[in-house]
C-alpha positions as a Python dict, from the first residue, in 0.01 Angstrom:
ca = {
    (1, 'M'): (0, 0, 0),
    (2, 'S'): (-69, -266, -337),
    (3, 'S'): (-320, -194, -614),
    (4, 'F'): (-671, -192, -496),
    (5, 'R'): (-1016, -164, -661),
    (6, 'S'): (-1194, 175, -568),
    (7, 'T'): (-1551, 88, -469),
    (8, 'P'): (-1773, 366, -432),
    (9, 'P'): (-1933, 343, -46),
    (10, 'H'): (-2344, 389, -196),
    (11, 'A'): (-2211, 42, -390),
    (12, 'E'): (-2202, -183, -40),
    (13, 'H'): (-2489, -238, 140),
    (14, 'P'): (-2405, -22, 469),
    (15, 'D'): (-2463, -342, 716),
    (16, 'R'): (-2175, -534, 547),
    (17, 'T'): (-1866, -632, 754),
    (18, 'V'): (-1485, -536, 701),
    (19, 'A'): (-1479, -923, 673),
    (20, 'E'): (-1732, -901, 420),
    (21, 'V'): (-1579, -617, 198),
    (22, 'G'): (-1204, -699, 239),
    (23, 'E'): (-909, -495, 244),
    (24, 'F'): (-872, -353, -46),
    (25, 'G'): (-1219, -307, -74),
    (26, 'V'): (-1214, -95, 194),
    (27, 'I'): (-946, 85, 117),
    (28, 'G'): (-1076, 151, -238),
    (29, 'R'): (-1364, 340, -67),
    (30, 'S'): (-1198, 563, 167),
    (31, 'L'): (-1065, 711, -208),
    (32, 'V'): (-1341, 744, -427),
    (33, 'G'): (-1349, 1104, -525),
    (34, 'R'): (-1095, 1242, -338),
    (35, 'I'): (-782, 1457, -511),
    (36, 'Q'): (-448, 1493, -358),
    (37, 'P'): (-272, 1800, -349),
    (38, 'V'): (11, 1905, -562),
    (39, 'A'): (275, 1820, -269),
    (40, 'T'): (159, 1446, -342),
    (41, 'E'): (362, 1325, -641),
    (42, 'L'): (235, 931, -611),
    (43, 'G'): (-58, 881, -373),
    (44, 'P'): (-194, 524, -246),
    (45, 'G'): (-195, 254, -510),
    (46, 'D'): (189, 154, -548),
    (47, 'D'): (451, -1, -266),
    (48, 'A'): (483, 347, -127),
    (49, 'A'): (373, 752, -176),
    (50, 'I'): (641, 992, -284),
    (51, 'V'): (536, 1367, -123),
    (52, 'T'): (764, 1637, -237),
    (53, 'A'): (914, 1841, 25),
    (54, 'G'): (1016, 2181, -82),
    (55, 'D'): (1180, 2327, 234),
    (56, 'G'): (1451, 2032, 213),
    (57, 'R'): (1312, 1926, 529),
    (58, 'V'): (988, 1743, 692),
    (59, 'V'): (831, 1778, 967),
    (60, 'I'): (681, 1440, 1139),
    (61, 'S'): (444, 1315, 1411),
    (62, 'S'): (215, 997, 1514),
    (63, 'D'): (-76, 943, 1732),
    (64, 'M'): (-304, 667, 1794),
    (65, 'L'): (-653, 647, 1923),
    (66, 'V'): (-779, 314, 2049),
    (67, 'E'): (-1134, 263, 2110),
    (68, 'G'): (-1271, 242, 2487),
    (69, 'R'): (-895, 441, 2577),
    (70, 'H'): (-961, 710, 2334),
    (71, 'F'): (-1303, 745, 2175),
    (72, 'R'): (-1630, 554, 2254),
    (73, 'L'): (-1873, 493, 1969),
    (74, 'D'): (-2138, 546, 2166),
    (75, 'W'): (-2026, 934, 2228),
    (76, 'S'): (-1885, 990, 1915),
    (77, 'S'): (-1959, 913, 1551),
    (78, 'P'): (-1693, 761, 1327),
    (79, 'R'): (-1643, 1090, 1131),
    (80, 'D'): (-1557, 1302, 1488),
    (81, 'I'): (-1311, 1027, 1549),
    (82, 'G'): (-1135, 1052, 1213),
    (83, 'R'): (-1157, 1435, 1253),
    (84, 'K'): (-1007, 1416, 1618),
    (85, 'A'): (-752, 1208, 1481),
    (86, 'V'): (-637, 1430, 1237),
    (87, 'A'): (-666, 1741, 1476),
    (88, 'Q'): (-442, 1596, 1767),
    (89, 'N'): (-193, 1523, 1512),
    (90, 'V'): (-176, 1842, 1314),
    (91, 'A'): (-170, 2014, 1663),
    (92, 'D'): (170, 1866, 1712),
    (93, 'I'): (341, 1971, 1402),
    (94, 'V'): (179, 2335, 1397),
    (95, 'S'): (326, 2431, 1747),
    (96, 'M'): (683, 2424, 1554),
    (97, 'G'): (570, 2636, 1278),
    (98, 'A'): (504, 2369, 1033),
    (99, 'R'): (195, 2336, 775),
    (100, 'P'): (47, 1989, 697),
    (101, 'T'): (109, 1838, 353),
    (102, 'A'): (62, 1472, 380),
    (103, 'F'): (-111, 1170, 625),
    (104, 'T'): (-79, 803, 642),
    (105, 'V'): (-347, 615, 843),
    (106, 'S'): (-337, 300, 965),
    (107, 'L'): (-693, 135, 1062),
    (108, 'G'): (-703, -188, 1312),
    (109, 'C'): (-1048, -339, 1356),
    (110, 'P'): (-1246, -634, 1472),
    (111, 'A'): (-1347, -869, 1105),
    (112, 'S'): (-1736, -779, 1213),
    (113, 'T'): (-1731, -405, 1219),
    (114, 'P'): (-1933, -257, 1011),
    (115, 'V'): (-1768, -116, 683),
    (116, 'S'): (-2002, 214, 722),
    (117, 'V'): (-1782, 297, 1079),
    (118, 'L'): (-1450, 282, 862),
    (119, 'D'): (-1623, 482, 599),
    (120, 'G'): (-1729, 740, 882),
    (121, 'I'): (-1381, 760, 1003),
    (122, 'S'): (-1191, 780, 655),
    (123, 'S'): (-1434, 1069, 568),
    (124, 'G'): (-1319, 1241, 870),
    (125, 'I'): (-986, 1218, 829),
    (126, 'W'): (-1009, 1314, 471),
    (127, 'D'): (-1244, 1645, 520),
    (128, 'S'): (-1004, 1748, 779),
    (129, 'A'): (-714, 1661, 564),
    (130, 'T'): (-871, 1887, 268),
    (131, 'D'): (-977, 2140, 433),
    (132, 'L'): (-605, 2213, 589),
    (133, 'G'): (-489, 2155, 225),
    (134, 'A'): (-329, 1831, 259),
    (135, 'G'): (-348, 1451, 146),
    (136, 'V'): (-376, 1100, 299),
    (137, 'V'): (-154, 919, 57),
    (138, 'G'): (-105, 561, 232),
    (139, 'G'): (-119, 369, 504),
    (140, 'D'): (-266, 27, 619),
    (141, 'L'): (-576, -167, 732),
    (142, 'V'): (-531, -501, 980),
    (143, 'Q'): (-740, -687, 1226),
    (144, 'S'): (-754, -618, 1558),
    (145, 'T'): (-946, -701, 1889),
    (146, 'E'): (-1027, -341, 1894),
    (147, 'I'): (-1074, -34, 1635),
    (148, 'V'): (-759, 161, 1619),
    (149, 'V'): (-671, 480, 1430),
    (150, 'S'): (-302, 547, 1398),
    (151, 'V'): (-196, 878, 1217),
    (152, 'T'): (104, 1047, 1078),
    (153, 'V'): (137, 1370, 989),
    (154, 'L'): (402, 1537, 737),
    (155, 'G'): (451, 1885, 760),
    (156, 'D'): (660, 2168, 567),
    (157, 'L'): (835, 2457, 761),
    (158, 'G'): (872, 2676, 447),
    (159, 'G'): (1186, 2758, 501),
    (160, 'R'): (1159, 2889, 844),
    (161, 'S'): (1330, 2805, 1157),
    (162, 'A'): (1115, 2535, 1359),
    (163, 'V'): (999, 2654, 1710),
    (164, 'V'): (1090, 2401, 1952),
    (165, 'R'): (1031, 2330, 2329),
    (166, 'S'): (1374, 2459, 2454),
    (167, 'G'): (1397, 2805, 2357),
    (168, 'A'): (1217, 2957, 2650),
    (169, 'Q'): (1440, 3214, 2813),
    (170, 'V'): (1396, 3405, 3170),
    (171, 'G'): (1188, 3747, 3124),
    (172, 'D'): (972, 3600, 2860),
    (173, 'Q'): (641, 3635, 2844),
    (174, 'V'): (430, 3336, 2840),
    (175, 'A'): (82, 3334, 2639),
    (176, 'L'): (-149, 3059, 2544),
    (177, 'A'): (-362, 3060, 2244),
    (178, 'G'): (-733, 2865, 2253),
    (179, 'R'): (-972, 2801, 2538),
    (180, 'F'): (-888, 2529, 2803),
    (181, 'G'): (-1094, 2267, 2973),
    (182, 'L'): (-1367, 2245, 2746),
    (183, 'S'): (-1292, 1918, 2623),
    (184, 'A'): (-1237, 1796, 2983),
    (185, 'A'): (-1579, 1948, 3079),
    (186, 'G'): (-1729, 1773, 2772),
    (187, 'L'): (-1591, 1406, 2902),
    (188, 'G'): (-1719, 1506, 3241),
    (189, 'L'): (-2049, 1574, 3121),
    (190, 'L'): (-2059, 1267, 2921),
    (191, 'L'): (-1945, 1030, 3195),
    (192, 'A'): (-2234, 1193, 3424),
    (193, 'E'): (-2469, 1160, 3161),
    (194, 'I'): (-2563, 1516, 3186),
    (195, 'D'): (-2691, 1707, 2853),
    (196, 'G'): (-2762, 2079, 2805),
    (197, 'F'): (-2363, 2206, 2704),
    (198, 'P'): (-2373, 2133, 2315),
    (199, 'E'): (-2039, 2338, 2260),
    (200, 'L'): (-1852, 2118, 2554),
    (201, 'L'): (-1969, 1823, 2390),
    (202, 'A'): (-1902, 1884, 2049),
    (203, 'L'): (-1519, 2029, 2125),
    (204, 'H'): (-1466, 1693, 2345),
    (205, 'R'): (-1598, 1502, 2008),
    (206, 'V'): (-1369, 1759, 1775),
    (207, 'P'): (-1127, 1973, 1902),
    (208, 'N'): (-1082, 2269, 1705),
    (209, 'P'): (-733, 2414, 1733),
    (210, 'P'): (-628, 2791, 1704),
    (211, 'Y'): (-371, 2702, 1398),
    (212, 'S'): (-395, 3043, 1281),
    (213, 'A'): (-271, 3197, 1568),
    (214, 'A'): (-12, 2940, 1619),
    (215, 'W'): (140, 2996, 1250),
    (216, 'A'): (128, 3391, 1343),
    (217, 'A'): (349, 3309, 1631),
    (218, 'S'): (604, 3104, 1487),
    (219, 'G'): (855, 3422, 1371),
    (220, 'A'): (837, 3576, 1703),
    (221, 'A'): (767, 3320, 1969),
    (222, 'H'): (1106, 3169, 2148),
    (223, 'A'): (953, 2834, 2233),
    (224, 'M'): (602, 2690, 2163),
    (225, 'T'): (425, 2363, 2250),
    (226, 'D'): (88, 2202, 2190),
    (227, 'I'): (-156, 2199, 2473),
    (228, 'S'): (-294, 1800, 2464),
    (229, 'D'): (-222, 1672, 2795),
    (230, 'G'): (-329, 2008, 3020),
    (231, 'V'): (-191, 2367, 3071),
    (232, 'I'): (9, 2245, 3389),
    (233, 'A'): (152, 1943, 3236),
    (234, 'D'): (260, 2085, 2905),
    (235, 'L'): (378, 2418, 3059),
    (236, 'R'): (561, 2181, 3303),
    (237, 'H'): (736, 1986, 2929),
    (238, 'L'): (838, 2323, 2795),
    (239, 'A'): (991, 2441, 3134),
    (240, 'D'): (1183, 2144, 3174),
    (241, 'A'): (1300, 2149, 2805),
    (242, 'S'): (1413, 2490, 2859),
    (243, 'G'): (1549, 2465, 3189),
    (244, 'V'): (1351, 2714, 3308),
    (245, 'Q'): (1066, 2813, 3587),
    (246, 'I'): (708, 2913, 3450),
    (247, 'E'): (485, 3115, 3650),
    (248, 'I'): (126, 3187, 3562),
    (249, 'A'): (-189, 3310, 3701),
    (250, 'S'): (-502, 3073, 3679),
    (251, 'A'): (-769, 3324, 3653),
    (252, 'A'): (-573, 3459, 3322),
    (253, 'V'): (-623, 3124, 3172),
    (254, 'P'): (-871, 3159, 2859),
    (255, 'T'): (-1195, 2936, 2946),
    (256, 'S'): (-1566, 2960, 2873),
    (257, 'D'): (-1827, 3017, 3084),
    (258, 'Q'): (-1972, 2693, 3003),
    (259, 'V'): (-1690, 2507, 3176),
    (260, 'H'): (-1745, 2705, 3481),
    (261, 'D'): (-2124, 2617, 3469),
    (262, 'A'): (-2045, 2241, 3397),
    (263, 'A'): (-1818, 2213, 3705),
    (264, 'A'): (-2097, 2317, 3897),
    (265, 'A'): (-2361, 2079, 3782),
    (266, 'L'): (-2099, 1815, 3815),
    (267, 'G'): (-1962, 1967, 4179),
    (268, 'V'): (-1615, 2005, 4095),
    (269, 'D'): (-1364, 2267, 4095),
    (270, 'P'): (-1350, 2459, 3744),
    (271, 'L'): (-979, 2491, 3760),
    (272, 'E'): (-956, 2103, 3729),
    (273, 'F'): (-1093, 2103, 3386),
    (274, 'V'): (-867, 2421, 3340),
    (275, 'L'): (-534, 2386, 3429),
    (276, 'S'): (-519, 1985, 3422),
    (277, 'G'): (-775, 1880, 3150),
    (278, 'G'): (-654, 1743, 2802),
    (279, 'E'): (-772, 1720, 2449),
    (280, 'D'): (-836, 2109, 2411),
    (281, 'H'): (-496, 2082, 2137),
    (282, 'G'): (-450, 2480, 2210),
    (283, 'F'): (-99, 2610, 2241),
    (284, 'A'): (131, 2755, 2474),
    (285, 'A'): (439, 2968, 2381),
    (286, 'T'): (688, 3256, 2503),
    (287, 'F'): (792, 3566, 2341),
    (288, 'A'): (1008, 3842, 2476),
    (289, 'P'): (969, 4072, 2741),
    (290, 'D'): (883, 4368, 2534),
    (291, 'A'): (691, 4156, 2196),
    (292, 'D'): (339, 4257, 2106),
    (293, 'V'): (195, 3901, 2138),
    (294, 'P'): (-8, 3814, 1785),
    (295, 'D'): (-378, 3859, 1792),
    (296, 'G'): (-552, 3505, 1953),
    (297, 'W'): (-284, 3503, 2226),
    (298, 'T'): (-365, 3559, 2581),
    (299, 'V'): (-28, 3662, 2830),
    (300, 'I'): (-112, 3459, 3141),
    (301, 'G'): (278, 3437, 3337),
    (302, 'V'): (631, 3480, 3315),
    (303, 'V'): (946, 3279, 3235),
    (304, 'R'): (1189, 3278, 3551),
    (305, 'E'): (1503, 3094, 3644),
    (306, 'G'): (1415, 2780, 3855),
    (307, 'T'): (1233, 2459, 3771),
    (308, 'G'): (857, 2337, 3757),
    (309, 'V'): (533, 2545, 3701),
    (310, 'V'): (415, 2782, 3962),
    (311, 'V'): (45, 2860, 3994),
    (312, 'D'): (-90, 3121, 4180),
    (313, 'G'): (259, 3137, 4371),
    (314, 'R'): (213, 2787, 4468),
    (315, 'L'): (473, 2542, 4300),
    (316, 'R'): (316, 2265, 4075),
    (317, 'G'): (608, 1986, 4077),
    (318, 'S'): (426, 1717, 3949),
    (319, 'G'): (81, 1620, 3827),
    (320, 'G'): (-188, 1858, 3677),
    (321, 'G'): (-237, 1631, 3346),
    (322, 'W'): (-288, 1334, 3138),
    (323, 'H'): (-65, 1048, 3070),
    (324, 'S'): (-95, 760, 2862),
    (325, 'F'): (-39, 475, 3116),
    (326, 'S'): (-231, 641, 3411),
    (327, 'T'): (-448, 382, 3616),
    (328, 'L'): (-769, 509, 3502),
    (329, 'D'): (-1117, 304, 3498),
    (330, 'R'): (-1269, 512, 3220),
    (331, 'P'): (-1141, 598, 2858),
    (332, 'S'): (-939, 941, 2822),
    (333, 'V'): (-1197, 1052, 2548),
}
């Protein structure tokens, strides 16, 4: 994070490449007109940033997007990619009850990449961070064979206890916040080159996590997790961490009529999208048996003794979601 010039994006021809503009020129472009929040004591421009942590603890999560594996520029705009990178990171710390305070962003790209692409990614990241009251305080830019976006988010618990995966108790209600299967259905439509489902395509490109519902639940939930790999897969993570079994009814999982319509157009079972599709970035939590679940949450099941996830009376011991080293011949975007 050495010193660099701040060149307004409009001062460079949009067709210029990253190699022509240079590392510090690209970084400087991303900072023009940006305002840091009060938590940023020292932002970009020195060897490291300084971010205050009023709680005395910092919640940290990192995620990476790789071109061709997690996004395609012919499907998503650079700004969409930046916003998606932020959303998937923030959902991880919000599921623990934290609020984001700062981001660091590392970008890799070929030297021939148009600088306008990185301008767009930076714009999406900054806009999303600003919407959340956070800032981008540093990072790195390197040459790579494809575009890589790596984001780390710092979060503040505000003096509250973290909500972890391992807190589910037998008898708890299992509830979800958000709608599920929309991103996976959007991906299926893009792969099949089918138009006519704008909401699904938009939510595949940029997820819309229900942050407010997760924050509302943080004082009452026994356990909580972000749904990034799919409902079954992430409920299994929660069940394994807590040493319990989770039983759910598939019909209770909140979704959209468009998911069913898209599944019909694609000739597939909509439950594959709803239960196994990832990247919706909703939330799952467990609450005491007699608790009133907060607004925005839908009860879909119960915690029992045992292991694994039971769906409609059938134990789903494995599978049911995305994992990074699956042998796919398509991107997981």
